[in-house]
C-alpha positions as CSV (number, residue, x, y, z in Angstrom):
1,M,0.8,-19.0,-19.0
2,K,3.6,-19.0,-16.3
3,A,2.4,-18.5,-12.7
4,I,3.2,-18.7,-9.4
5,G,0.3,-19.7,-6.8
6,Y,-0.7,-21.9,-3.8
7,A,-3.2,-24.8,-3.4
8,A,-3.6,-24.5,0.2
9,P,-2.8,-22.0,2.6
10,G,0.2,-22.5,5.2
11,P,3.6,-21.4,6.4
12,L,6.6,-21.0,3.8
13,S,8.9,-24.0,3.9
14,A,11.2,-25.3,1.3
15,H,8.7,-27.1,-0.6
16,G,5.8,-24.7,-0.4
17,P,3.0,-23.7,-0.3
18,L,4.3,-21.3,-3.2
19,V,4.8,-23.4,-6.4
20,A,5.1,-22.7,-9.8
21,F,2.7,-24.3,-12.6
22,E,1.2,-23.7,-15.7
23,A,-2.2,-21.6,-15.8
24,P,-4.5,-20.8,-18.4
25,A,-3.9,-17.0,-20.0
26,P,-6.8,-14.5,-18.7
27,T,-9.7,-13.9,-20.9
28,P,-10.4,-10.0,-20.8
29,R,-13.9,-8.6,-19.4
30,P,-15.4,-5.6,-21.2
31,R,-13.6,-3.2,-19.4
32,D,-10.1,-5.1,-18.8
33,L,-6.9,-4.8,-19.9
34,V,-4.6,-7.7,-20.6
35,V,-0.9,-6.6,-19.0
36,R,2.1,-8.6,-19.4
37,V,3.9,-8.3,-16.0
38,K,7.3,-7.0,-15.7
39,A,7.7,-6.3,-11.9
40,V,5.8,-6.8,-8.9
41,S,6.4,-6.1,-5.3
42,V,5.0,-7.8,-2.1
43,N,2.6,-6.5,0.4
44,P,1.6,-7.7,4.1
45,V,-2.0,-8.5,2.7
46,D,0.0,-11.2,0.2
47,V,1.6,-12.8,2.9
48,K,-1.9,-12.9,5.1
49,Q,-3.6,-14.6,2.3
50,R,-0.8,-17.1,1.7
51,A,-1.2,-18.0,5.0
52,G,-5.0,-17.8,6.0
53,A,-6.7,-17.8,3.2
54,A,-7.7,-21.1,1.3
55,P,-8.3,-21.2,-2.5
56,A,-11.6,-22.6,-4.2
57,E,-11.6,-26.6,-4.1
58,G,-9.5,-27.9,-6.5
59,Q,-7.5,-24.7,-7.7
60,T,-4.5,-23.1,-7.3
61,R,-4.7,-19.5,-6.3
62,I,-2.4,-16.4,-8.1
63,L,-1.3,-13.8,-5.6
64,G,0.3,-11.0,-6.1
65,F,-1.3,-7.1,-6.1
66,D,1.4,-4.4,-7.2
67,A,2.2,-4.8,-10.7
68,A,3.7,-3.1,-13.5
69,G,3.9,-4.2,-17.1
70,I,2.7,-3.4,-20.7
71,V,-0.4,-3.5,-22.1
72,E,-1.0,-6.4,-24.0
73,A,-4.8,-6.7,-25.1
74,V,-8.0,-4.8,-24.3
75,G,-11.6,-5.3,-23.7
76,P,-14.3,-4.4,-26.0
77,E,-15.1,-1.3,-23.7
78,V,-11.9,0.0,-22.7
79,T,-11.4,3.9,-23.8
80,G,-8.5,5.0,-22.0
81,Y,-5.5,2.4,-22.7
82,A,-4.1,0.8,-26.0
83,V,-1.8,-2.3,-26.7
84,G,1.9,-1.1,-25.8
85,D,1.1,1.3,-22.8
86,A,2.8,1.1,-20.1
87,V,1.1,0.9,-16.9
88,Y,1.1,-0.1,-13.2
89,Y,-1.8,-1.0,-10.5
90,A,-2.8,-2.9,-7.5
91,G,-5.3,-5.0,-9.0
92,A,-8.4,-6.4,-6.7
93,I,-8.4,-9.2,-4.1
94,D,-11.2,-11.2,-5.6
95,R,-9.4,-11.6,-9.1
96,P,-6.5,-13.8,-9.8
97,G,-3.2,-11.9,-9.1
98,S,-0.1,-10.4,-10.6
99,N,2.5,-13.7,-9.7
100,A,2.2,-14.3,-13.1
101,E,3.2,-13.7,-17.1
102,L,-0.1,-11.7,-17.9
103,Q,-3.1,-10.3,-15.6
104,A,-6.4,-9.0,-16.4
105,V,-7.4,-6.0,-14.7
106,D,-10.3,-3.2,-14.7
107,E,-8.9,0.2,-16.3
108,R,-10.9,2.0,-13.8
109,I,-8.0,1.0,-11.3
110,V,-5.0,1.3,-13.4
111,G,-2.6,4.2,-13.9
112,R,0.2,5.3,-16.3
113,K,3.4,4.1,-15.1
114,P,5.7,6.8,-14.0
115,A,7.9,7.8,-17.1
116,T,10.9,8.2,-15.1
117,L,10.9,5.0,-13.3
118,G,11.5,1.7,-14.3
119,F,9.3,-1.3,-13.7
120,A,10.4,-2.5,-10.4
121,D,10.7,0.7,-9.2
122,A,7.3,1.5,-10.3
123,A,5.5,-2.0,-9.1
124,A,6.7,-0.6,-5.5
125,L,4.2,2.3,-5.3
126,P,0.5,1.3,-6.5
127,L,-1.0,-0.6,-3.4
128,T,0.8,1.6,-0.6
129,A,0.1,5.1,-2.9
130,I,-3.8,4.3,-3.1
131,T,-3.9,3.3,0.5
132,A,-1.9,6.5,1.8
133,W,-4.0,8.6,-0.6
134,E,-7.1,7.4,0.3
135,L,-6.5,7.3,4.0
136,L,-5.2,10.9,4.0
137,F,-7.3,12.8,1.4
138,D,-10.8,11.0,1.3
139,R,-11.1,9.3,4.8
140,L,-9.1,12.0,7.0
141,Q,-10.0,14.6,4.8
142,V,-6.9,16.9,4.6
143,P,-6.8,19.5,2.1
144,Y,-5.3,18.2,-0.9
145,G,-2.5,20.5,-1.8
146,R,-3.1,23.6,0.4
147,K,-0.5,24.7,2.7
148,T,-1.9,26.0,5.4
149,G,1.0,26.2,7.8
150,G,-0.7,24.7,10.7
151,G,-1.8,21.6,11.7
152,A,0.5,18.2,12.6
153,I,-0.2,14.4,11.8
154,L,1.1,11.6,13.4
155,V,2.1,8.6,11.1
156,V,2.6,5.1,13.3
157,N,4.8,3.1,11.5
158,G,6.5,5.7,9.1
159,A,9.3,3.2,7.8
160,G,6.6,0.8,5.9
161,G,5.5,0.8,2.6
162,V,2.4,2.8,3.2
163,G,4.4,5.1,5.8
164,S,6.8,5.6,3.2
165,I,4.5,6.9,0.8
166,L,2.0,8.7,3.2
167,T,5.2,10.5,5.2
168,Q,6.1,12.0,1.4
169,L,2.2,12.8,0.4
170,A,1.5,14.7,3.5
171,R,5.1,16.7,3.9
172,R,4.6,17.6,-0.1
173,L,1.3,18.1,-0.6
174,T,-0.2,19.7,2.9
175,G,0.7,22.1,5.3
176,L,1.0,19.7,8.3
177,T,4.0,18.8,10.5
178,V,4.4,15.4,9.8
179,I,5.7,13.4,12.6
180,A,6.4,9.6,12.0
181,T,7.4,6.6,14.4
182,A,10.1,4.4,14.2
183,S,12.7,2.5,16.8
184,R,15.7,1.9,14.8
185,P,18.2,3.7,13.4
186,E,17.8,2.7,10.0
187,T,14.1,3.2,10.0
188,I,14.6,6.6,11.8
189,D,16.5,7.6,9.1
190,W,14.2,6.3,6.0
191,S,11.5,8.0,8.1
192,L,13.3,11.8,7.7
193,A,14.4,10.8,4.3
194,H,11.0,10.4,3.0
195,G,9.5,13.6,4.6
196,A,8.9,13.3,8.1
197,H,9.9,16.5,10.1
198,H,10.1,14.6,13.1
199,V,10.5,11.1,14.5
200,I,9.5,9.4,17.8
201,D,10.1,5.9,19.7
202,H,6.8,3.4,18.7
203,R,8.2,1.3,21.9
204,Q,7.5,4.5,24.0
205,P,3.9,6.0,24.7
206,L,3.0,7.9,21.8
207,D,1.7,10.8,23.8
208,E,4.8,11.3,25.5
209,G,6.9,10.9,22.9
210,L,5.0,13.8,21.1
211,K,5.2,15.9,24.4
212,A,8.9,15.7,24.3
213,L,9.0,17.6,20.9
214,G,6.9,20.3,22.3
215,I,3.6,18.9,20.3
216,P,1.3,17.7,22.8
217,E,-1.4,17.1,20.5
218,V,-1.8,16.1,17.1
219,D,-4.5,17.0,14.6
220,Y,-4.7,13.3,12.5
221,V,-3.3,9.8,13.0
222,A,-2.2,7.5,10.4
223,S,-2.4,4.3,12.4
224,L,-0.8,1.7,10.3
225,A,0.6,-0.5,12.5
226,G,-0.4,-1.9,16.4
227,T,-3.3,0.0,16.6
228,E,-4.9,-1.9,19.6
229,G,-1.7,-1.2,21.7
230,H,-1.2,2.3,21.0
231,L,-5.0,3.0,21.3
232,P,-4.7,4.8,25.0
233,A,-1.7,6.8,24.0
234,L,-3.7,7.8,20.8
235,V,-6.7,9.2,22.5
236,R,-4.5,11.2,24.4
237,A,-2.5,12.3,21.8
238,L,-5.4,13.5,19.3
239,K,-6.8,17.2,19.5
240,P,-10.5,17.3,20.3
241,Q,-12.3,16.9,17.1
242,G,-9.2,15.1,16.0
243,R,-9.3,12.1,13.2
244,M,-7.5,8.9,13.2
245,G,-7.3,6.7,10.0
246,V,-6.9,2.8,10.5
247,I,-5.6,0.1,8.1
248,D,-4.5,-2.7,10.5
249,D,-6.2,-5.3,11.9
250,P,-6.9,-5.1,15.5
251,K,-9.1,-8.1,17.3
252,V,-10.6,-5.2,19.0
253,L,-11.1,-1.8,18.5
254,D,-12.8,-0.3,21.5
255,I,-13.7,3.6,20.3
256,A,-15.8,4.2,23.4
257,P,-12.6,6.3,24.8
258,F,-12.9,8.4,21.7
259,K,-16.6,10.0,22.4
260,P,-15.2,12.9,25.1
261,K,-13.5,14.4,22.6
262,A,-15.6,13.7,19.9
263,L,-12.8,12.0,18.1
264,S,-13.5,10.1,14.9
265,V,-12.1,6.9,13.3
266,H,-11.7,6.0,9.8
267,W,-11.4,2.6,8.0
268,E,-8.8,2.6,5.0
269,M,-9.1,-0.6,2.3
270,M,-7.8,0.3,-0.9
271,F,-9.9,-2.8,-2.4
272,A,-13.5,-1.7,-1.4
273,R,-13.7,0.4,-4.5
274,P,-12.8,-2.4,-6.8
275,R,-14.6,-4.9,-4.7
276,F,-17.9,-3.5,-4.3
277,G,-17.8,-1.8,-7.8
278,T,-18.4,1.7,-6.2
279,P,-19.5,4.6,-8.5
280,D,-16.4,6.5,-7.9
281,M,-14.0,3.0,-8.5
282,A,-12.2,5.2,-11.3
283,E,-10.8,7.5,-8.7
284,Q,-8.2,5.4,-8.3
285,R,-6.7,5.4,-12.0
286,R,-7.0,9.2,-11.1
287,L,-4.8,9.1,-8.2
288,L,-2.1,6.7,-9.8
289,D,-1.9,9.0,-12.7
290,E,-1.7,12.1,-10.3
291,V,0.8,9.8,-8.1
292,S,2.8,8.9,-11.6
293,A,2.9,12.9,-12.5
294,L,4.3,13.8,-9.1
295,V,7.1,11.5,-9.3
296,D,7.7,12.2,-13.1
297,A,7.9,15.8,-11.3
298,G,10.4,14.8,-8.7
299,V,7.9,15.8,-6.0
300,L,7.5,11.8,-5.0
301,K,10.0,9.2,-5.4
302,T,10.0,5.2,-5.3
303,T,9.7,3.3,-2.0
304,A,11.6,0.4,-3.4
305,N,14.5,-0.8,-0.8
306,G,15.3,-4.3,-2.1
307,H,15.5,-5.9,-5.5
308,L,15.1,-9.7,-5.3
309,G,15.8,-10.7,-8.7
310,A,13.3,-12.5,-11.0
311,L,10.1,-13.9,-10.1
312,S,10.2,-17.8,-9.3
313,A,8.8,-19.6,-6.3
314,A,12.0,-19.6,-4.3
315,S,12.6,-15.4,-4.8
316,L,8.9,-14.9,-3.9
317,A,9.3,-17.0,-0.9
318,E,12.0,-15.0,0.2
319,A,10.3,-11.9,-0.2
320,H,7.0,-13.2,1.8
321,G,9.3,-14.5,4.7
322,R,11.2,-11.1,4.7
323,V,7.8,-9.1,4.9
324,E,6.3,-11.6,7.7
325,S,9.4,-10.5,9.6
326,G,8.0,-7.5,10.2
327,R,11.5,-5.5,9.9
328,T,11.2,-4.6,6.2
329,I,12.0,-1.1,5.2
330,G,9.6,0.6,2.2
331,K,9.4,-2.2,-0.7
332,L,10.5,-5.2,-2.1
333,V,10.5,-5.7,-5.8
334,L,11.0,-8.2,-8.1
335,D,11.2,-8.7,-11.9
336,G,8.3,-10.4,-13.7
337,L,8.4,-14.1,-14.9
C-alpha cells in the first residue's frame, strides 16, 4: 500500500524527512478494523514525533493519528462494526498511523463518523474531541449535561485544536461561563464563534485579564499551552479547591504553590487508554459516538479550518510546517492517498 513516513527524525526540508513509500498492508488483530483512510488531520503530536522520535532501526515509521474512512476488513472478535461502515478515530501512539491507504485500529477506540460531515471535516475532530472530553468530564469532573448556572472555566489557547472543541463542549453541555484566551483578532473571533462567552489576552497576566472582566476567580482551568509560563497567574486565578487540567509539555511543573488553596492538577493524555489497554478503553468509542450524535444534532461543529488537498509527502510537510509555526487556528485536514 502507499504510505508516507520517515526513517529518521529531523526538521522539515525539501527532501525530508517525510517520504512516500510502499508499505505492507496491515494484518488485523482480533479486535481490529482495517480502515481505508479517506481523510486525515494533523496535530502537534505528529510534529513532535516526526522531529524527535526515532523509528525502530531500519524501519520507516508511518505517522498520523486523526482519520476518517471506510471499514474494509474486521478481525475475528469484532462485534460493533461491519465492512462498509464509515468511521473516525485518533488511533494509538504505539501503532502505525493514518498517513497511509489502510490502517489497522482497535474497534474500542473507533467511533461512527458523523453522518452530516464529509470525511475531511470529520477527520478534524477525533484526537482533540477525545482530549477535550476526557479533560473536561473525566479529569476535571465537570458535570456532563447539567446546566447549573454557576461557575467558570478558563480555556488557555481557545483557538487551538483542543480549545476549539473544548469551548464548544463547555458552552453547550455545562452551565459554566467559558473564558478563552487569544491574542490576535482572528483567534479572538474564532474563540467567540466556537463557544467562548469572553476572551482575554494570554500575552498579559491571566488573572488580571479575568479581573478586568469582573470574574476574579474561576473554578476550572484547561491549560492547553504555555502552562509553565502562566502558572503563577493560574494559581492566583483559581478559586480555593479549584481544578486545573494540563495537556502540554512543561519542562518543570512546580505545583507546590497550589497547596494553600488545596488546588488539584490533572494530566490529560488521550493515548493513555489505548497504550495501556485500560479496562475502560472502550470509553473512547462511546464518547466519539456521543460527539458524532452531537454534531449531527447541530450542537457541535467541525473545527476544520484549512484543506490542503490530497495527502502527499509535500502536502503533509506543509501541514507539519504550519502546525509547527504555532499559529494555526482550528485543524488542518487532507484527503487520503
